[in-house]
C-alpha positions as CSV (number, residue, x, y, z in Angstrom):
1,M,29.0,15.6,-12.8
2,L,32.0,13.3,-12.4
3,F,33.2,15.3,-9.4
4,C,29.8,14.9,-7.7
5,A,29.8,11.1,-8.4
6,I,33.3,10.8,-7.0
7,T,32.5,12.9,-4.0
8,S,29.5,10.8,-3.1
9,L,31.9,7.8,-2.7
10,L,34.4,9.6,-0.4
11,P,34.6,8.6,3.3
12,G,32.3,10.8,5.3
13,A,30.1,11.8,2.4
14,A,26.4,11.8,3.1
15,P,24.7,8.7,1.7
16,D,22.4,9.1,-1.3
17,P,18.8,8.8,-0.1
18,R,17.7,7.1,-3.3
19,R,20.4,4.5,-3.1
20,E,19.6,3.9,0.5
21,L,16.0,3.2,-0.3
22,E,16.8,1.0,-3.2
23,A,19.2,-1.0,-1.1
24,A,16.6,-1.3,1.7
25,L,14.0,-2.5,-0.8
26,E,16.4,-5.2,-2.1
27,K,17.0,-6.3,1.5
28,L,13.3,-6.6,2.1
29,K,12.8,-8.7,-1.0
30,A,15.8,-10.9,-0.1
31,S,14.3,-11.6,3.3
32,G,11.7,-13.7,1.5
33,T,9.0,-13.1,4.1
34,Y,7.8,-10.1,6.2
35,S,4.9,-9.2,8.5
36,W,3.4,-5.7,8.6
37,R,0.6,-3.6,10.0
38,E,-1.2,-0.7,8.3
39,S,-3.1,2.2,9.6
40,R,-5.0,5.0,7.8
41,Q,-6.2,8.5,8.7
42,L,-8.4,11.1,7.0
43,E,-6.9,14.2,8.7
44,T,-9.4,16.7,7.2
45,Q,-12.3,15.1,9.1
46,R,-10.1,14.9,12.3
47,Q,-10.5,11.2,12.4
48,P,-8.2,9.3,14.8
49,V,-5.6,7.0,13.3
50,E,-7.5,3.8,12.5
51,P,-5.8,0.4,12.3
52,F,-6.6,-0.9,8.9
53,G,-5.2,-4.4,9.1
54,F,-2.1,-6.6,9.6
55,G,-0.6,-9.5,7.7
56,R,2.3,-11.7,6.6
57,T,3.6,-11.6,3.0
58,T,5.7,-14.1,1.2
59,V,7.7,-12.5,-1.7
60,N,6.5,-14.0,-5.0
61,G,3.8,-15.8,-3.0
62,Y,0.7,-15.0,-0.9
63,T,-0.2,-12.3,1.5
64,F,-2.5,-13.4,4.4
65,A,-4.0,-10.5,6.2
66,T,-6.6,-9.7,8.8
67,L,-8.7,-6.6,7.9
68,I,-9.7,-4.9,11.1
69,W,-12.1,-2.5,9.4
70,L,-13.9,-5.6,8.0
71,N,-14.6,-7.1,11.5
72,N,-11.2,-8.9,11.4
73,A,-11.9,-10.7,8.2
74,R,-9.3,-13.2,7.1
75,V,-8.1,-12.5,3.5
76,A,-5.6,-14.0,1.1
77,F,-4.1,-12.0,-1.7
78,R,-2.0,-13.1,-4.7
79,E,-1.3,-10.4,-7.3
80,R,-4.8,-9.2,-8.3
81,E,-6.6,-12.4,-7.0
82,V,-8.3,-12.2,-3.6
83,A,-10.0,-14.9,-1.4
84,I,-11.8,-14.2,1.8
85,Q,-12.7,-16.6,4.6
86,T,-16.4,-16.9,5.2
87,P,-18.4,-19.2,7.5
88,A,-18.8,-21.4,4.5
89,G,-15.1,-21.5,3.7
90,W,-12.8,-19.6,1.5
91,R,-14.5,-17.7,-1.4
92,R,-13.3,-15.3,-4.1
93,S,-14.3,-11.9,-2.8
94,S,-15.5,-10.9,-6.2
95,S,-18.0,-13.8,-6.2
96,L,-19.9,-12.6,-3.1
97,D,-23.3,-11.0,-3.7
98,D,-24.9,-8.2,-1.6
99,R,-27.1,-10.6,0.4
100,E,-24.1,-12.8,1.3
101,I,-22.1,-9.8,2.3
102,E,-24.9,-8.4,4.5
103,T,-25.3,-11.9,6.1
104,I,-21.6,-12.3,6.9
105,W,-21.2,-8.8,8.3
106,P,-24.6,-7.8,9.8
107,G,-24.9,-4.2,10.7
108,L,-21.7,-3.2,9.0
109,H,-23.5,-2.3,5.8
110,E,-25.4,0.5,7.7
111,K,-22.2,2.1,8.7
112,M,-20.6,1.6,5.3
113,P,-23.1,1.9,2.4
114,N,-20.5,1.0,-0.2
115,L,-19.6,-2.2,1.7
116,P,-20.5,-4.6,-1.1
117,T,-18.3,-2.7,-3.6
118,R,-15.4,-2.5,-1.1
119,V,-15.6,-6.3,-0.4
120,R,-15.8,-7.3,-4.0
121,R,-12.9,-5.0,-4.9
122,L,-10.6,-6.0,-2.1
123,A,-7.0,-5.9,-3.1
124,H,-3.6,-5.4,-1.6
125,T,-0.3,-4.1,-3.0
126,P,2.6,-5.6,-1.0
127,L,5.3,-3.1,0.0
128,H,7.9,-4.9,-2.0
129,V,5.7,-4.4,-5.1
130,L,4.5,-0.9,-4.3
131,L,8.0,0.6,-3.8
132,P,9.5,-0.3,-7.2
133,V,6.6,1.5,-8.9
134,I,6.6,4.7,-6.9
135,L,10.3,5.1,-6.1
136,P,11.2,6.0,-9.8
137,L,8.6,8.8,-9.5
138,A,10.0,10.2,-6.2
139,T,11.7,13.6,-6.4
140,R,13.4,15.9,-4.0
141,L,14.5,13.0,-1.8
142,Q,16.2,14.3,1.3
143,R,16.8,13.6,5.0
144,D,14.4,15.0,7.5
145,D,14.9,14.1,11.2
146,G,16.4,10.8,10.3
147,D,13.7,9.9,7.8
148,I,13.9,10.0,4.0
149,V,11.3,12.3,2.5
150,G,10.3,13.1,-1.0
151,E,7.5,13.9,-3.4
152,I,5.9,11.3,-5.7
153,G,6.1,12.7,-9.2
154,A,3.9,15.6,-10.1
155,G,0.4,15.9,-11.6
156,R,-2.9,14.1,-11.2
157,S,-1.9,10.9,-13.0
158,H,0.7,10.1,-10.3
159,W,-1.8,10.8,-7.5
160,G,-4.3,8.5,-9.1
161,L,-1.7,5.7,-9.6
162,V,-0.6,5.8,-5.9
163,Y,-4.2,6.0,-4.7
164,D,-5.2,3.0,-6.7
165,L,-2.2,1.0,-5.6
166,L,-2.9,1.7,-1.9
167,L,-6.7,1.2,-2.0
168,W,-7.4,-1.1,-4.9
169,G,-4.2,-3.1,-5.4
170,G,-3.4,-1.6,-8.7
171,S,-4.6,0.9,-11.3
172,P,-6.1,-0.2,-14.6
173,H,-3.1,1.5,-16.1
174,F,-0.5,-0.3,-13.9
175,I,1.2,-3.4,-15.3
176,P,2.9,-5.3,-12.4
177,G,6.7,-5.7,-13.0
178,R,6.8,-2.9,-15.6
179,G,5.6,0.2,-13.8
180,V,3.5,1.4,-16.7
181,M,0.8,3.9,-16.2
182,S,-1.3,6.2,-18.4
183,Q,-1.2,9.9,-18.1
184,S,-4.9,9.9,-18.8
185,H,-5.6,8.4,-15.4
186,D,-6.9,11.5,-13.6
187,G,-7.0,11.1,-9.8
188,G,-7.9,14.8,-9.3
189,G,-5.3,15.2,-6.6
190,S,-2.7,17.8,-5.9
191,G,0.2,16.0,-4.2
192,V,1.8,12.9,-2.7
193,I,4.4,13.0,0.0
194,F,6.5,9.9,0.7
195,R,8.3,9.3,4.0
196,A,10.4,6.2,4.8
197,R,12.2,5.3,8.1
198,L,15.2,2.9,7.9
199,Q,16.9,1.1,10.7
200,A,20.2,-0.6,10.1
201,G,19.6,-0.4,6.4
202,A,16.2,-2.0,6.6
203,I,12.8,-0.5,6.0
204,Q,11.0,0.1,9.3
205,R,8.1,2.3,8.2
206,V,6.6,3.9,5.1
207,E,4.2,6.7,5.3
208,I,2.4,8.1,2.2
209,T,0.2,11.2,2.4
210,L,-2.2,12.1,-0.4
211,T,-3.5,15.6,-0.5
212,M,-6.6,16.1,-2.6
213,P,-8.8,19.2,-3.1
214,H,-12.5,18.6,-2.9
215,P,-14.3,20.8,-5.5
216,G,-17.3,22.7,-4.3
217,R,-16.7,21.8,-0.6
218,T,-15.5,24.3,2.0
219,T,-14.5,24.1,5.7
220,P,-16.6,25.7,8.4
221,G,-14.4,28.7,8.1
222,G,-15.1,29.1,4.4
223,E,-11.8,27.8,3.1
224,P,-11.6,25.3,0.2
225,L,-11.8,21.8,1.6
226,V,-8.6,19.7,1.1
227,Y,-8.5,16.0,2.1
228,R,-5.3,14.5,3.5
229,N,-5.3,10.7,3.4
230,V,-2.4,9.3,5.4
231,F,-1.3,5.6,4.9
232,V,1.2,4.2,7.3
233,I,2.8,0.7,6.8
234,D,5.1,-0.6,9.6
235,I,7.3,-3.7,9.0
236,V,7.1,-5.9,12.1
237,E,9.3,-8.9,11.3
238,T,11.3,-10.3,8.3
239,G,12.9,-13.5,7.3
240,F,10.6,-16.0,9.2
241,P,9.8,-19.5,7.7
242,K,7.4,-19.5,4.8
243,P,3.9,-20.7,5.8
244,E,2.7,-24.1,4.7
245,P,0.5,-24.0,1.5
246,D,-3.3,-23.8,2.1
247,P,-4.9,-26.2,-0.4
248,E,-8.2,-24.4,-0.3
249,V,-6.6,-21.0,-1.1
250,E,-4.4,-22.5,-3.8
251,A,-7.5,-24.0,-5.4
252,L,-9.0,-20.5,-5.7
253,L,-6.0,-18.4,-6.4
254,G,-3.5,-20.8,-8.0
255,S,-0.1,-21.9,-6.8
256,P,2.7,-19.2,-6.6
257,P,5.8,-19.9,-8.7
258,Q,8.5,-21.9,-7.0
259,R,11.6,-19.7,-6.7
């Protein structure tokens, strides 16, 4: 064990993927601000890669995002609190009723029957919050064509945790800052693959693939149907000046701590 530790420090030794990721994460947090764009794809249904949204995040502050799937709605996130810009001004997304949602986004409800639920449960887990939770669960980290690839834990509870963090901004069993989750949270999934691309020691892209069997469903060829949800987050820019406070948003979501 001691020999391995010493060897990893010798000149020419291959860098440890986990330490590289941890250092890149610290670099992202130290930048103070970063912009990003996210796309999603459901490979099983052969859907094209769809842009999900883009935004700008202040570490320990707000994330302001534009959600392309929601007709380019402007949204503000702070931890689990969410505000959305409507024709009548900023509102908490959870306070909008079905009628208001249908009025603001006419026609979208027909394409997306669960639209009211999706709007009221809007959430976002910033990358600098997501990675500290899932990296301790990552196993078999290794280099693959320049990227760092690994698996996120094992078992259904890990699948459910990652799914909730990506889609709903946090699992009921997830405590921000402590990485706590319950093994009883059953996502029904079979695997999570994590891939990160670094450039000059900084995070450039994170790709997470969730593989989930769909009980009772089969492909046209009669094989069991397996969904593959692919989430891709690209970092666009880091270290830009922090945006000026928005009084209307702060009134709804509270002021972030001064650090």
